[in-house]
C-alpha positions in Angstrom: 0.0 0.0 0.0 1.5 3.3 -1.0 1.9 6.2 1.4 -0.5 9.0 1.9 2.4 11.5 2.1 6.1 11.4 1.7 7.0 13.4 4.8 9.8 12.2 7.1 10.1 12.7 10.8 13.8 12.3 11.9 14.2 11.0 15.5 17.5 11.8 17.3 18.8 11.0 20.8 21.6 13.3 22.0 23.9 13.4 25.1 26.7 15.9 25.5 27.6 16.2 21.8 26.3 19.6 20.9 28.8 20.3 18.1 28.0 17.0 16.4 24.2 17.5 17.0 24.4 20.8 15.2 26.3 19.2 12.3 23.7 16.4 12.1 20.9 19.0 12.0 22.6 21.0 9.4 23.0 17.9 7.2 19.3 17.1 7.7 18.4 20.5 6.5 19.9 19.6 3.1 17.8 16.4 2.9 14.4 16.5 1.2 11.0 15.8 2.8 12.3 16.1 6.4 9.2 17.8 7.8 9.9 17.3 11.5 12.8 16.5 13.8 12.2 14.9 17.2 15.2 15.4 19.6 15.4 13.6 22.9 18.0 15.3 25.1 19.3 12.8 27.6 20.1 15.3 30.3 23.1 16.8 28.6 25.2 19.3 30.6 27.0 21.0 27.6 24.4 23.7 26.8 22.3 21.4 24.6 19.0 22.4 26.3 19.7 26.1 25.8 20.5 25.5 22.1 17.4 23.4 21.6 15.3 26.2 23.0 16.3 28.4 20.1 14.9 26.0 17.4 11.7 26.5 15.6 8.7 24.9 17.3 7.1 24.4 13.8 9.7 21.8 12.8 11.4 20.6 16.0 9.8 18.5 18.7 12.0 18.6 21.8 12.1 16.5 25.0 14.6 17.6 27.6 14.7 14.5 29.9 15.2 14.9 33.6 17.3 11.7 33.5 19.5 9.9 31.1 17.2 7.4 29.5 20.0 5.7 27.6 19.8 5.2 23.8 16.9 2.7 24.2 14.8 5.0 26.3 15.6 8.0 24.2 14.5 6.3 21.0 11.5 4.7 22.6 10.2 8.1 23.7 11.2 9.8 20.5 9.4 7.4 18.3 6.2 7.7 20.4 6.5 11.5 20.1 7.0 11.2 16.3 3.9 8.9 16.0 1.7 11.0 18.3 2.7 14.5 17.4 3.1 14.3 13.6 1.2 12.7 10.7 4.5 12.0 8.9 4.6 8.7 6.9 8.2 7.8 7.6 10.4 7.9 10.7 14.2 8.2 10.3 16.0 7.0 13.4 19.6 8.2 13.9 22.3 9.0 16.4 23.5 12.5 17.1 26.8 11.7 15.4 25.2 10.6 12.2 25.9 13.0 9.3 23.7 12.0 6.3 24.8 12.9 2.8 22.5 15.5 1.1 20.7 12.8 -0.9 20.5 10.1 1.8 16.8 10.7 2.4 16.1 10.8 -1.3 17.6 7.4 -1.7 15.6 6.0 1.1 12.4 7.5 -0.2 13.2 6.2 -3.7 13.5 2.6 -2.4 10.5 3.0 -0.2 8.5 3.9 -3.3 10.0 1.0 -5.3 8.9 -1.4 -2.5 5.5 0.4 -2.3 6.2 0.8 1.5 6.1 -3.0 1.9 9.2 -3.4 4.0 10.1 -3.8 7.7 13.0 -1.3 7.8 15.6 0.3 5.5 19.0 1.2 6.7 21.7 3.4 5.2 25.2 2.7 4.0 27.2 3.8 7.1 30.8 5.0 6.7 33.5 6.0 9.1 35.1 9.4 8.6 37.9 7.8 6.6 35.3 6.3 4.2 35.6 2.7 5.3 32.4 0.8 6.1 31.0 0.4 9.6 27.9 -0.6 11.5 27.3 -3.2 8.9 23.8 -4.8 9.1 23.4 -8.5 9.3 22.7 -10.0 5.8 19.6 -12.2 5.5 19.7 -15.6 3.8 18.1 -14.1 0.7 20.5 -11.1 0.7 21.1 -10.9 -3.1 17.4 -11.1 -4.2 17.1 -7.3 -4.9 20.7 -6.4 -5.4 20.0 -5.1 -8.9 17.7 -2.6 -7.3 20.5 -1.4 -5.0 19.0 -3.3 -2.1 20.5 -6.0 0.1 18.2 -8.0 2.3 19.1 -7.8 6.0 17.9 -9.3 9.3 19.1 -6.6 11.7 20.7 -3.1 11.7 21.8 -0.3 14.0 20.2 3.0 14.9 22.9 5.0 13.2 20.4 5.3 10.4 17.1 3.2 10.2 14.1 4.2 8.2 10.6 2.9 9.1 7.0 3.5 8.0 4.3 4.8 10.4 2.4 1.5 9.9 5.4 -0.6 11.0 5.6 1.4 14.3 1.9 1.0 14.7 2.1 -2.8 14.3 5.3 -3.6 16.1 5.8 -0.9 18.7 8.9 1.0 19.6 12.3 -0.1 21.0 12.3 -1.5 24.5 13.2 1.2 26.9 14.4 -1.1 29.7 17.4 -2.3 27.6 18.9 1.2 28.3 22.0 0.8 26.1 23.4 -1.9 23.8 21.2 -4.2 21.8 18.0 -2.1 21.7 18.6 -1.6 17.9 19.4 -5.2 17.4 16.3 -6.4 19.2 14.0 -3.9 17.5 15.3 -4.5 13.9 15.1 -8.3 14.4 11.5 -7.9 15.7 10.6 -6.0 12.6 12.6 -8.0 10.0 11.1 -11.3 11.2 7.7 -9.9 10.2 8.7 -8.1 7.0 11.6 -8.1 4.6 14.1 -5.4 5.4 16.9 -3.8 3.3 20.3 -2.1 3.3 20.1 0.8 0.8 23.5 0.9 -1.0 23.1 4.5 -2.2 21.9 6.1 1.0 25.2 7.1 2.6 25.7 8.5 6.1 28.9 9.2 8.0 29.2 7.9 11.6 31.3 10.8 12.9 32.9 9.3 16.0 36.4 10.4 17.0 37.9 7.1 16.1 37.0 3.5 15.1 36.1 1.8 18.4 36.0 -1.8 17.2 39.1 -2.8 19.2 37.6 -1.8 22.6 36.2 -4.6 24.7 35.6 -5.3 28.4 39.2 -6.5 28.6 40.6 -3.0 27.8 37.9 -0.4 28.2 38.5 2.3 30.8 37.5 1.7 34.4 34.7 4.2 34.4 32.9 2.3 31.7 33.1 -1.2 33.2 29.6 -1.0 34.8 28.0 -0.3 31.4 28.9 -3.9 30.2 26.3 -5.3 32.6 23.7 -4.1 30.0 25.5 -5.6 27.1 25.6 -9.1 28.6 22.1 -8.9 30.0 20.7 -7.8 26.7 22.5 -10.4 24.7 20.9 -13.1 26.8 17.5 -11.5 26.6 17.7 -11.2 22.8 18.9 -14.8 22.5 15.9 -16.0 24.6 13.5 -14.0 22.4 14.8 -15.1 19.0 17.1 -18.1 19.2 15.5 -20.3 21.8 16.5 -22.2 24.9 19.4 -24.3 23.5 21.2 -21.3 22.0 20.7 -19.3 25.2 22.2 -22.1 27.3 25.2 -22.2 25.0 25.5 -18.4 25.2 25.3 -18.4 29.0 28.2 -20.9 29.1 30.2 -18.8 26.7 29.7 -15.7 28.9 30.8 -17.6 32.0 33.9 -18.8 30.3 34.6 -15.3 29.0 34.3 -13.9 32.5 36.9 -16.4 33.8 39.2 -15.5 30.9 38.8 -11.8 31.9 40.4 -12.7 35.2 43.6 -13.7 33.3 43.6 -11.2 30.4 42.0 -7.9 31.5 44.4 -5.0 31.9 43.1 -4.1 35.4 40.1 -4.3 37.7 39.7 -7.9 36.7 37.2 -9.0 39.3 35.0 -6.0 38.5 35.1 -6.7 34.8 34.3 -10.4 35.3 31.5 -9.5 37.7 29.9 -7.2 35.1 29.7 -10.1 32.7 28.4 -12.6 35.2 25.8 -10.2 36.8 24.5 -9.2 33.3 24.3 -12.8 32.1 22.4 -14.1 35.1 20.1 -11.1 35.3 19.3 -11.6 31.6 17.9 -15.1 32.3 15.1 -13.5 34.2 14.8 -10.3 32.3 11.5 -10.0 30.4 10.4 -6.4 29.7 7.2 -5.8 27.8 7.1 -4.4 24.3 5.6 -0.9 24.2 2.9 -0.3 21.7 1.6 3.0 20.3 -2.1 3.8 20.3 
């Protein structure tokens, strides 16, 4: 079924990255059909709230949260706001350090029209600042079926740049706020792609403008002040496994986590017991973690 309008509502979550947020918004201004922009400010302390107060109320829908909701909570609230406070047909989910090319939205809209809005989600071709690929989505079994149309079938993606129809959000809800950080985009895009075919759009290019490529950072070598965050990673991995892979796979993953925690005692650079504890606490909490999926009215 084709859309009633072609308007896009971008949904951003931001936390203490005002300069990047401004760059993201400037890039969005160059993209067609972006009628509204929802911004959830996760209690930033760098002047973000003051800056947001200067933006036009006609286009920008702002939530200055009294607490840090995490990426998951921010996107959950932002998508509900987009659904309830606009009539836009499409929601474009992105991080505050996502810098879309000037035709990124055009390419997404073009493929949405080609598919007649019959898709779960679309995701952009994400690049590091040096031009190399990053945040690659997981290819689906039938990945090459629409390759001649510039589309690769995928089973999951990241919220660096995900494009959804209003109808998908109505049917499948919003990201699970309780995940807080890590895995909320994985769970949500799997949820959607299991119901409808989803695609990587080769020609929709965005830059993930992080200071450096962080692929080598793990719980073994991350800074001490970030160790507690890994609780959410290991809890959420178990939760997602329970939802989508079943009991057997979850038992195997639990065992892998336990072994990984013990290896941390021998390999981590410091705070070894704290690092191992974050893995174990997250893993065992995940076994009993069953948040409810939030729906929109």
